[in-house]
C-alpha positions in Angstrom: 99.3 76.8 72.7 100.1 73.9 75.0 102.0 71.0 73.7 102.9 68.1 75.9 106.5 67.5 76.7 106.5 63.9 75.3 105.0 65.1 72.1 107.7 67.7 71.7 110.4 65.2 72.4 109.1 62.9 69.8 108.6 65.7 67.3 112.0 67.1 67.7 114.0 63.9 67.7 112.7 62.3 64.5 110.6 59.4 65.8 107.0 60.6 65.7 105.3 57.5 66.9 105.9 55.3 69.9 103.3 52.8 68.9 105.3 50.6 66.6 104.5 47.0 67.5 107.6 44.8 67.7 107.4 41.8 65.6 109.8 38.9 65.2 113.2 40.5 64.4 116.0 38.9 62.4 119.6 39.8 62.8 122.6 39.6 60.5 123.8 36.4 61.9 121.2 34.0 60.6 119.5 34.6 57.3 122.3 35.6 54.8 121.3 36.6 51.4 121.7 33.9 48.7 121.8 36.6 45.9 125.4 37.3 46.6 128.4 35.0 45.8 131.2 36.3 48.0 134.5 35.7 49.4 134.7 34.7 53.1 136.3 37.9 54.1 137.3 41.2 52.6 138.5 44.5 53.8 138.9 47.8 51.9 142.3 49.2 52.7 143.5 52.8 52.5 140.2 54.3 53.8 141.2 57.6 55.5 140.1 58.0 59.0 138.1 61.1 59.7 137.6 62.1 63.3 134.4 64.0 63.8 136.1 66.5 66.2 132.8 67.6 67.9 129.5 66.2 68.9 127.0 66.1 66.1 129.4 65.6 63.2 129.3 61.8 63.1 127.3 61.5 59.9 129.4 64.1 58.0 132.6 62.3 59.2 131.3 58.9 58.2 130.3 60.2 54.8 133.6 61.9 54.4 135.4 58.6 55.0 133.3 56.9 52.3 133.7 59.7 49.9 137.4 59.9 50.2 137.7 56.2 49.7 135.8 56.7 46.4 138.3 59.3 45.3 136.4 62.5 46.2 138.7 64.9 48.0 136.1 66.0 50.6 137.1 66.2 54.2 134.8 66.9 57.2 134.7 70.6 56.6 134.0 70.2 52.9 131.1 67.8 53.7 129.6 70.2 56.1 129.8 73.0 53.6 128.7 71.2 50.4 125.7 69.7 52.2 124.6 73.1 53.4 124.4 71.9 57.0 127.1 74.2 58.1 125.0 77.1 57.0 121.8 75.9 58.5 120.1 76.5 61.9 116.7 75.8 63.4 115.1 77.0 66.6 112.0 75.9 68.5 110.1 78.1 71.0 106.8 76.8 72.3 105.9 76.2 75.9 108.7 74.2 77.6 110.6 73.7 74.3 113.1 76.6 73.8 116.3 75.6 72.0 118.3 75.5 68.8 119.2 72.6 66.5 122.3 73.0 64.4 122.2 72.1 60.7 123.9 68.8 61.0 121.1 67.5 63.2 118.2 68.9 61.0 116.5 66.5 58.6 119.6 64.6 57.7 118.2 62.5 54.9 117.2 65.6 52.8 120.6 67.2 53.2 122.4 63.9 52.3 120.1 63.7 49.3 121.0 67.2 48.2 124.7 66.5 48.7 124.6 63.2 46.7 122.5 64.7 43.9 125.0 67.6 43.7 127.9 65.2 43.2 125.9 62.7 41.1 126.3 59.9 43.6 124.0 57.0 44.1 122.4 57.1 47.6 120.5 54.2 49.0 118.8 54.3 52.4 117.9 51.1 54.3 116.2 50.3 57.6 114.3 47.5 59.2 110.7 48.4 60.1 110.3 45.2 62.2 112.5 46.9 64.9 111.1 49.5 67.2 113.6 52.1 66.0 113.3 51.3 62.3 109.5 51.1 62.5 109.3 54.6 63.9 111.9 55.9 61.5 109.9 54.5 58.6 106.9 56.6 59.7 109.1 59.7 59.4 111.3 58.9 56.4 108.8 57.1 54.3 105.8 59.4 54.9 107.5 62.8 55.4 110.3 62.8 52.8 110.2 61.8 49.2 112.8 59.1 49.3 112.8 55.4 48.5 113.3 53.3 51.6 114.8 49.8 51.3 113.1 47.9 54.1 114.9 44.8 55.3 111.7 43.5 56.7 110.0 43.5 53.3 112.3 41.0 51.7 113.4 37.5 52.5 116.5 38.0 50.4 117.6 41.5 51.5 119.6 41.3 54.8 121.8 43.8 56.6 124.9 41.6 56.4 124.1 41.0 52.7 124.2 44.7 52.1 127.5 44.9 54.0 129.0 42.1 51.9 127.8 43.5 48.6 129.0 47.0 49.4 132.4 45.9 50.6 132.9 43.5 47.7 132.0 46.3 45.3 134.7 48.5 46.9 132.5 50.9 48.9 132.7 51.3 52.7 129.3 51.5 54.3 128.0 54.1 56.8 125.5 52.9 59.3 123.7 54.0 62.5 124.4 52.2 65.7 123.7 52.3 69.4 126.9 53.4 71.2 125.9 51.3 74.3 127.2 48.2 72.4 130.4 49.6 71.0 133.6 48.4 72.6 135.8 51.5 72.9 136.2 52.8 76.5 134.8 56.1 75.4 131.3 54.6 75.4 131.5 53.4 79.0 129.8 56.6 79.9 126.7 55.4 77.9 126.9 51.9 79.5 127.2 53.3 83.0 124.8 56.2 83.0 122.4 55.9 80.1 121.7 52.3 79.0 120.6 51.0 75.6 119.0 53.5 73.3 115.3 53.9 73.3 113.2 54.0 70.1 113.2 57.8 70.3 116.9 58.0 70.9 119.7 59.4 68.8 122.1 57.0 67.2 125.7 57.3 66.1 127.2 56.9 62.7 130.2 54.6 62.0 131.8 53.1 58.9 132.2 49.4 58.0 135.3 48.8 56.0 135.5 45.0 56.1 133.9 41.7 57.1 135.3 38.2 57.9 133.0 35.2 57.8 135.8 33.0 59.1 136.2 34.9 62.3 132.6 36.2 62.2 133.7 39.8 62.6 133.3 43.2 61.0 136.0 45.9 60.8 134.9 49.4 62.0 136.1 52.9 61.8 134.5 55.0 64.6 134.6 58.8 64.2 133.2 59.4 67.6 135.9 58.3 70.0 137.7 61.1 71.8 134.6 63.3 72.2 133.8 63.1 75.9 135.7 63.5 79.2 137.9 61.9 80.3 139.1 60.9 76.9 138.8 64.1 74.9 141.2 64.5 72.0 142.2 62.9 68.8 142.4 59.1 69.3 146.0 58.7 68.2 146.2 55.3 70.0 144.2 53.8 67.2 141.1 52.8 69.2 138.9 54.2 66.5 139.8 51.1 64.4 138.4 47.9 65.9 136.5 44.7 65.2 133.3 43.4 66.6 131.8 39.9 66.4 128.7 39.5 64.3 126.7 38.9 67.4 127.8 42.1 69.3 127.7 44.2 66.2 124.1 43.0 65.5 123.1 44.2 68.9 124.4 47.7 68.1 123.0 47.9 64.6 119.6 46.3 65.4 119.1 48.8 68.3 119.3 51.6 65.7 116.9 49.9 63.3 119.6 48.7 60.9 119.7 52.2 59.5 122.1 52.2 56.5 123.5 55.0 54.3 124.9 53.4 51.2 126.9 55.6 48.7 128.4 54.6 45.4 129.5 56.2 42.2 127.0 57.6 39.8 126.9 60.1 37.0 129.3 62.6 38.5 128.8 66.3 39.6 126.0 68.2 38.1 126.9 70.7 35.4 125.6 73.7 37.4 127.3 72.6 40.5 128.4 76.0 41.8 125.1 77.7 41.0 123.1 75.0 42.7 125.3 74.9 45.8 125.4 78.7 46.1 121.6 78.9 45.8 121.1 76.3 48.4 123.4 78.0 50.9 121.6 81.3 50.2 118.3 79.8 51.0 119.6 78.2 54.2 121.1 81.4 55.5 118.1 83.5 54.7 115.7 81.0 56.2 113.7 79.9 53.3 111.2 77.7 55.1 110.5 75.6 52.1 114.2 74.8 51.8 114.1 73.5 55.4 110.6 72.1 55.9 108.9 71.6 52.6 105.2 70.9 53.4 105.5 72.1 57.0 106.2 75.7 56.4 103.3 77.1 58.4 104.3 75.7 61.8 104.4 78.9 63.8 107.1 77.7 66.2 109.6 76.9 63.5 112.5 79.4 63.0 115.0 78.8 60.2 118.4 80.4 59.2 118.8 84.0 60.3 115.3 84.0 61.7 116.2 81.2 64.1 118.7 83.5 65.8 116.5 86.5 65.6 113.6 84.6 67.1 115.7 83.4 70.0 116.9 86.9 70.6 113.3 88.0 70.9 112.8 85.2 73.5 115.4 86.5 76.0 112.8 88.3 78.0 111.1 87.9 81.4 107.8 86.9 80.0 109.1 84.2 77.7 111.5 82.7 80.2 108.8 82.8 82.9 106.4 80.9 80.6 109.1 78.4 79.7 109.6 77.7 83.4 106.0 77.5 84.3 105.3 75.0 81.5 107.8 72.6 82.9 105.8 70.0 84.7 108.3 67.3 85.3 111.4 69.3 86.2 111.9 71.8 89.0 112.2 75.4 88.0 115.9 75.9 88.8 116.8 72.9 86.7 114.6 74.2 83.9 116.6 77.4 83.9 119.9 75.6 84.0 118.9 73.3 81.2 117.9 76.3 79.1 121.4 77.8 79.4 123.2 74.5 78.9 121.2 73.4 75.9 121.5 76.8 74.2 125.3 76.8 74.7 125.6 73.2 73.5 123.7 73.8 70.2 125.4 77.2 69.6 128.8 75.5 70.0 128.0 72.8 67.5 126.8 75.3 64.9 129.6 77.7 65.5 132.1 75.0 64.8 130.2 73.9 61.7 129.7 77.4 60.4 133.4 78.4 60.9 134.7 75.3 59.3 132.3 75.6 56.3 133.5 79.2 55.7 137.0 77.8 55.3 135.9 75.2 52.7 133.5 77.2 50.6 136.1 79.1 48.4 137.4 75.7 47.1 133.8 74.6 46.4 132.8 77.8 44.5 136.1 78.8 42.8 134.5 80.9 40.0 132.4 83.0 42.4 133.5 86.3 43.9 132.9 85.3 47.5 134.6 88.2 49.3 131.5 90.1 50.1 129.8 86.9 51.2 132.8 85.9 53.4 133.1 89.4 54.9 129.4 89.5 55.8 129.4 85.9 57.2 132.6 86.4 59.2 130.8 89.2 61.2 128.8 86.4 62.9 131.8 84.5 64.2 132.7 86.6 67.3 129.1 86.7 68.4 128.7 82.9 67.9 131.9 82.4 69.8 130.6 84.6 72.7 127.7 82.1 73.1 129.8 78.9 72.8 132.3 76.9 74.7 133.8 73.5 73.9 133.3 72.3 77.5 129.6 72.3 76.9 129.9 69.4 74.4 132.7 67.5 76.0 131.8 67.3 79.7 129.7 64.2 79.5 127.6 63.5 82.6 129.0 66.5 84.5 128.3 70.2 83.7 131.7 71.8 84.0 131.5 75.4 85.4 132.8 77.9 82.9 133.1 81.6 82.6 130.7 82.0 79.6 127.8 84.3 79.1 125.1 81.7 78.6 126.3 79.4 81.4 126.8 82.2 84.0 123.5 84.0 83.2 121.2 81.0 83.5 123.0 79.1 86.2 123.2 82.2 88.4 119.6 82.9 87.6 118.7 79.4 88.9 120.7 79.9 92.1 119.0 83.3 92.7 115.6 81.6 92.4 116.6 78.9 94.8 117.2 81.5 97.4 114.5 84.1 96.6 111.7 81.7 95.4 110.6 84.6 93.3 110.8 83.8 89.6 110.1 87.2 88.2 112.7 88.8 90.6 115.3 86.2 89.7 114.9 86.7 86.0 114.8 90.5 86.3 118.1 90.4 88.1 119.8 89.3 84.9 118.1 91.8 82.5 121.4 93.2 81.4 122.9 89.8 80.6 119.8 88.8 78.7 120.0 91.9 76.7 123.6 91.1 75.9 122.7 87.6 74.8 119.9 89.0 72.6 122.4 91.5 71.0 124.6 88.5 70.0 121.6 86.6 68.6 120.5 89.7 66.6 124.0 90.3 65.3 124.3 86.7 64.1 120.9 87.0 62.4 122.0 90.2 60.7 125.3 88.7 59.5 123.6 85.6 58.2 121.0 87.7 56.3 123.7 89.9 54.9 125.8 86.9 53.8 122.8 85.3 52.1 122.0 88.5 50.3 125.6 88.9 49.2 125.7 85.4 47.8 122.3 86.1 46.1 123.7 89.2 44.4 126.7 87.2 43.2 124.3 84.6 41.7 122.4 87.4 40.0 125.6 88.8 38.6 126.5 85.4 37.1 123.0 85.1 35.6 121.4 82.7 38.1 117.8 83.6 39.1 117.2 82.8 42.8 113.8 81.9 44.1 113.1 84.8 46.5 109.7 83.6 47.5 110.7 83.3 51.1 108.2 82.6 53.9 109.5 84.6 56.8 108.2 83.8 60.3 110.1 84.9 63.3 110.0 82.4 66.1 111.3 79.0 67.2 111.8 75.9 65.1 111.1 72.1 65.0 113.6 69.6 63.8 113.8 66.0 62.8 116.9 64.0 63.7 118.3 60.7 62.7 121.9 60.5 63.9 123.3 63.2 66.1 124.7 64.4 69.4 126.0 62.2 72.1 124.9 64.1 75.2 124.4 62.4 78.5 124.2 65.5 80.7 121.9 65.0 83.7 120.8 61.6 82.4 121.2 58.5 84.4 120.8 54.8 83.6 117.2 53.7 84.5 116.9 51.8 87.8 116.5 48.1 87.0 113.7 46.2 88.5 115.1 43.1 90.2 111.7 41.4 90.3 
């Protein structure tokens, strides 16, 4: 099967149509909603700041800030675990697409819905279909997922700033998606200097709005993403995560991301079968129940989920598959194709390793009545193998790829260098057969551990009288994913050359 690179890019990054026709857009600075009678300014104090710690965790961090302000004691790790995203993985392997996507990046609206249903919270999703980003998002969210979408473009009364005011006045901070190009912290200079404003198919960043001020025309923001990239890596203890933006500048950032809004508020409270439902969900994610991941799209042959995502990628570490991957690259030279393969695999493995490890720390508190020791013992077997394929520098290096003594980096970067000298692709790949076999062994070991952990949790559910749906559709192979807000990676990307004419 041959699938064009632009098609795969759109498929795997949420926005499935580039044909949205821009219409007249309205911002938050003009048409304020007359439905609300509000004070001129208000700020919710005492909202705990949650640093996202690693690329990809911005949505979970933003939600954690909102949840803790509501009185739910759920930190970043708890949110990753209770949403099931820390126990999820997807792979894709078809033509020139050969990579992983960690759970936090996979179909974020469904896992937010699962999480909010579990805790009995009210979840409202907003976007503006009159923007390029929002119009494309509506095609995916509104047509692919069974969720009510509140479209700012459909109402003369509903406005983005009106939702901010109503949420803040009701005591709830608001999580939204924005384009980092417009955010003031120095951390985002890398985006301004090397990337430029986000395109409709880009990946946005989640922040939290904790206040607004109509007098100064500003909003107060908590940004979980500062401190992620070189040269500013580390917890932002200088407080630059807490800043204000003018309505005008803020509107640029929000509009560029389609005014996507995640609004949480109190509801009925946690479900009565909380532990059983969460344990069942985690089991399905680990075992790779394709309906759990991609309901309605289970039969896409290139989708790999849960344990099978790792097993499928292990099977792909061969001369034939890597050769086909390289030959199908039409826009990138073969050495860079090889380097990108190693870099991307290490990036995504690192994100999932951190999410999985932290979720294992949180799960005993979330499932206190369950005997989790067999599950934890089995799941922990995956950790050293995931660590062997991960490195923090892969997700903090920004525009530069920092050399590092890691298995994935060394194998693929040296393979590319060998090819540049030999000009013989088969020879260059065969030179690293031993390393590829070692990489495969790690992937297979992770798959075995995830499968064993899923089965152990399933047995514990059966012991406690819960019947698990074992009708699993198992297909070994790659995987497709749909993203909304995710990883800030600018490796090998450059700001487009501006036309002076």
